[in-house]
N, C-alpha and C positions, 0 to 999 in steps of 0.2 A: 336256232335261238330258242331259248326256253320261253314258254308262254307265261309262266308265273315266276314271281320273285320269291326266293326262299332264303332263309338265313344260312350263311355258310356254316359248315360243320364246325369250324374253329370257334364260332360264337356259341355253340351249344355245349358249353363246358361248365363245370361247377362254379368256377371263379366268376365268369361273366354273368351267369344266372344269379349268383348271390349279389353281384354288383347291381344288376338291374332291379332285383327285389329291394335292395337297400335304398337305391335312388328313388324308386317309386314310393316306398313307405315314408322316406324323409320328406319328399315333395308334398305328400298329403298332410303329414304332421306339421310341416312348416306353414302351409296355407291355413290349416285349422287354428294353430297357435297365433298366427298373424291376425286372423279375423277376431279372435278373442282379445288380442291386444288392442286392436282398433276400437273394439266395443267397450274397452275399459275394464275387462275382467281380469287382466294381468296386472298386478301391482307389485308382486315380489320381484326384487332386482335379479334374483337368481333365475327366475323364469325368463327374463329378458336375455340373460346369458345363454339360456337353452335355445330360445327362439332365433337369436341373431348370430350366434357363434357356433354352438355345438351341432344343432340340426343342419345348418348349411355346410359345415365341414364334413359331416357324415354323408350328406347328399352328394357333394363333389367327389368324396372318396368312392361312393358307389358308382358314379359315372366313370371314374378312372379305372375301376376294377374291370369294366367291360372290355376296353382295349387291352388291359393288362392280361386278362384271361385269354384273349385271342392270341396275344404274343406268346404267352406261356404254352398254349396248345400247339402253336406252330413249332416251338422248340422241341416238343415231344414227337413230332412227325418223323417218319423214316427219311433218311437223306435222299434227296431227289424227288420226294413226293410233292406234287404241285398243290398249292393252297386252293381251297374251294371258294373262289370269289363269286359273288352274286352277279348275275347278268340282268341288266335293267333295260327294259324296252318300254319307253314311255308311250308307244303306240297302243300298248295293251292297257285296257281300262282298269284291270285289277292292279297292275303295277303302278299306274298313275295314282290310284287311290292310296297305295302303300307309300309312294314317294311323298304325297301330300301329308300323310299321317306322320312320316318321319320328320318332314320339315316343320310341321306344327309342334311336334314334341321338342324339336331343337329350339324353337322359339320360346316354348314354355320353359325349357331349362334355362335359357338365357335370361328370361324375365325373372325366374326364381332366384338365380344367382345375383342378378342386378339388384333386386329388391332386398335380398339378404345383405349384400355389400353396403347399400345405402342405409338400410336399417341398422346394420352393425356399427357403421361409423357414427350415425346419429345417436344410437344407444350408448356407445362408449364415450360420447362427449357429454352425456347427462351427468348431473351432480349426483344422482342416485347411484350410478355405476361407480363413480369415483369414490364415494363415501361408504357404500354398503356392500359391494361385491368383495373387496378385500377388507372385510368387516373389522377384524381384530386390529390390523395394522393401521387403518385409517379412522378408527372409531374416535380417538381423541380429537383429530382435526375436524371430523364431520360433526361431532357433537358441538364443538365450539362454533363452527360455521353456521349451524342452524340457530344459534342463540344471538347472533349479532346482525347489524343492519345489512351486511352484504349477503344475507341468506337468499336473496332473490337474484343474485348475480351468479351465473354459471361458473363452475370451477375452471372451465376451459377459457373463459374470458381473461383470466389472469395467467393461467399456467400453460396455455398453448398459444403460440404466436400465429399471425395470419399467414396464409399461403400454404401451398402443397408441401414445401420443404419443412416448415414448422410442424405440419400435421404428421409427416413421415417421421420426423425426429421424436415427436411425442409418443407415437405408437411404438417405435423402437425402445424408447425409455420405458414405456409401459410393459413391453414384453420382458425386458430385463427385470423390472420390479416384480412382475408376475412369477418369474423363475425364482427370485429371491424369496417370495412368499411361499412358493411351493416347496422350496428346499430348506425353509426355516432359517435363512440367512439375513433376515430383515433386521436393521439396526433398531435397538430398543433403548431409548426413544428414537423416533425418526429425527435425523439431524436438522437443525435450523441455524442459520438461514438457508433457504434453498438456493444453491449456487446457479441453477438454471433458470431462475425466475426472470421473466422479461422485465426490461427497464420500465420505470414509472411512466415515461412518456407514451408507452404502448399499452399501458393498463390503466392506472389511476387517472391519467390526464385525458382519457377518452370520455370520462364522465365528469371529472372535477376540473374546472377551468383553472389552469395554473396562475393566470394573471388576475383572478378575482381578488378584490380588496375586501378583507373581512373586518378590518378594524379590531376593536376590542370585543372579547366575548366573556361573559360572566359564567363562572362554573361554581356550583355549590357542592361541597363535599360533606356528607353526613357520617359521623362516627358515633359509636355507642360504647358506654362504659360497661364493665362487667359487674355492675352492682345490681341491687334488687330492682331498681326502677329502670334499668337499661338507659341511663341518662344520656341524652343526645347532646352532642356538640357539633356546631355547624361552622365550617370554614368557607368563606366566600372569596374566590379569586377572580381578579380581572385579568384575563389572559390577553397579552398584546399579540394577537395573531397576525394582524397587519396584512401584508401582501406585497407583491412586486409587479411592476409593469415595464415591459420593454419599450412601449410607446412613450410613456412619461419619463422613463429613466430613473424611477425611484423604487426603493424597496424598504419596507419598515417592518418591525415586529418579528415574530418567530418565522414567518414565511419569507422574510428577507433572504433566508437560505435558498429559497426556490425562485428568487428573482431571476428571470430567464437570462439576464445579462451577467449574473454572477456565476462563476464556475468554481465549485469547491471540490477538491480532491483530498482524499485521505489514504493513509496506509494503516491497515489493521494487522496486528501480529498474532491474533488468536482466531480460533474457528468461529467464535460467536460475534466477532467484530466489536468486542467490548474494550479491548486495549488498543488505543489509537494514539501512537506517539508522534504522528506527523500529520499536519494539515497544510494544504496549499490553496490559496485564494487568488483567483484571477478576476479583476473587476471589469466593468464595461469599457474602461479605457485601455485595457490590456496590461495594467500594472499587476505585478505578481508579488505576493508576500507569502513567505513560508514560516510556519510555526512548528516548533519541535520541543518535545520534553527533554530536559537536560539529561545527558548521558545516552541519548539515542544514537546508535551506530549505523553506519551505512550498510553493514551486514544485516542488521535487523530489518531495515527498510527493504532491502533487496529480497529478503525471504518472506516479507509480508504480502498482503493482498492490497493492491492499489485499486481504488474505486472512486468514481465520480458520485458525489452525494446526490440522492434524489429522495422522493417522498418516503420510500421504504426504509431509509436509514433511521428515521424517527418513528414513523407509523409502521413498525416492523411486524405487527400482528393485526392488520386491519380486518381480517375476516376469520381469524382463528385465535381469539383472545381468551386467555385463562386468567383467573384470579391469582395474584402472586402469593397470597397468604390466606389461611382460614378466616382470619379476622376481617380482611377486606371483603371476602365473599359473603360472610354472614352479615356484616354491616350493610352491604348492598341489598341483601334479601330483606333485612328489616326496613330499610329506607323504602323499598318497593311495596312493603306491606305483606310480603309473602311469609315472613316469620313474624308472628304477632308480638308486638312490643309489650302488650298488656301482661304477658306471662312473666312473673318475677324471675330474674336471673336467666332469662332465655338466651341472651347474648353469650353469657359465660358458658352455659351448658351446651349450646349449639356449637360454639367454637371448639370446645373440648371434644365433642362427639365427632365432628367432621375432621378434626386435626389428628385424630388417632390413626395410626398406621394399620391397615387391614390387608390381609393376604389376597382376598378376592372381593368381587363386587357383592356377592351374596353375603359374605361376612360383614361388609361395610353396611349394607342396608339393614341387616338384622342388628348389628351393633349399635348403629345410630338410634334405631327405634327403641332398643333396650335401654340405652343410657337415658334418653329423654323421658321415656315412659316411667321407668323406675324412679327417677328424680321427682317427677310431679305426682307419682302415686303416694309419695311420702309427705306431700304438702296438702293440707286441707284447703278446700275451696278452689283448687285448680280446675278450670273449665276443660272438660275432656275434648271438646271440639277444637279449642285453641291448641291443646297439646297435639292433637292429630294433625293440625295445620303445620305446627312447628316441626313435627317429625317428617312430614312429606316435603316441606321446603328444605330442611337440612339434608335429606337424602338426595334431593335434586341438586343442591349446591355441591355435594360431594361428587355426584355422578357426572357433572359437567366439567369437573376439574381434575379428577384423580382416576387413573386407569392403570391398575397394578400390572396387568399383562404386558403393557408397553412401557413400564417403568416411568410413567408420567405422573408427577405429583405436584404439590404446590411449589411454584417457582421454577419448574423445569424449563418453561419457555418464558424468559423475561420479556417484558414490554418496555421499550425504550422511549415511550411517550411520557416522559417525566423523569424523575430522578430519585424516587423514594426507595423502592424495592429493587431497582436495577440501576446501573450507572447512568443510562439514558443520556441526558444533556451533558452530564458531568464527564462523559468520555472525552469531550473536547473543552467544554467550559469548566476549567478547573484552576485557572490562574497559573498553570504550570506550562502551558504551551506558549513559548516565547519566540518572537521574531527577532531578526538581526538588529532592528531599531529599538528593541527593548519593550515593544508593545506585547500584550498578552491577550489570549482569548479569555474574556472576563467571566467570572462566576457569579456576579451580583444578582440577587433575586429579582431586582427591578428590571433586569434585561428582558425577562420574559413575562413577568406578572407582578401584580401588586395586590395587597390584601385589603379587603373592605370591612 
């Protein structure tokens, strides 16, 4: 028996040695980058992709090259030549030390792979990964996400279901989407609604109590004229939000739709769920009423999408809201004080600047600055600081709503929480959906709100 352990000749080949070198280098690089990440020095999302995806993949590839090289070297041997296997004698102190070293390296490899796997899953569930790694594709959604109240809610809270099955499904979907990005086959714009979105009871209702009674809520809408004084008009609405309670057996106001004892189903015959010719209501007593638009055929209903109504049918852009028109966006910026109302004609000029079609983001930022700067350069007494504020705010308004590369512009993603710029409530509340007893789904303004 040999007194010393030595590597078999089959392992001393180019492929195995390259694999060992690659695995060693990637292990060191991973540990260094992981330390920098833990210390807060890594902020770029692409560095995270390198740390938790690229480096671990190369590390595992290096480990796999070692046995692959041994197998390849064995294939090159002359027929009948016996492989040179190591002989291990643990009674030998030198061989015991080598065995302990091999075991320690194996444990280190397992720790590195485990840390990489855990870190990779955690990293790929972060909102930064979702919004910034596939930057061009997800830029519109991520920009809108950052500007609205759900900005502190992780993307996976709504887009990935609980459990291992949902996690695996999301990763398979992500792999497919990554291939689409890599091959340039991404839909532009990204289709909406998302067909794989989890139902509201698994998302919205985890934070928002569905039986909460809200009563009436007051909403103030400020709009501005395109005159020199940017004249303000104020509309005050009392929204009958109401609520529903399974315990009390009542449901009132807009949220009557979500009374847990009411079941509303509908059939949409278009991709955006804007054409709804059929509605079915089942109340708490089990009574069923069906409403349909005149002329609706069984073939149309069979070819449509049948869906049980939930929060997302009205609140369809809860975390990714875009302004429907330049006018709405500029009015909102003026109301918030971002666009200075003191500047004469600022509403008119800002709407014209952001409403112009631009080929690229650079063209838009330059064009908006040029339009506003040149207009006020020709007017005596214009405050340069106010003009600079107006330019910056108008550029921000455009940047949050228009993305030429993804073919996203004003109105691309309609919001159904209302009925002005998109069908919204009027998809069903149109006095055209009629039941067998002659009753209709009413369109009266007072059903949902009153003016003050």
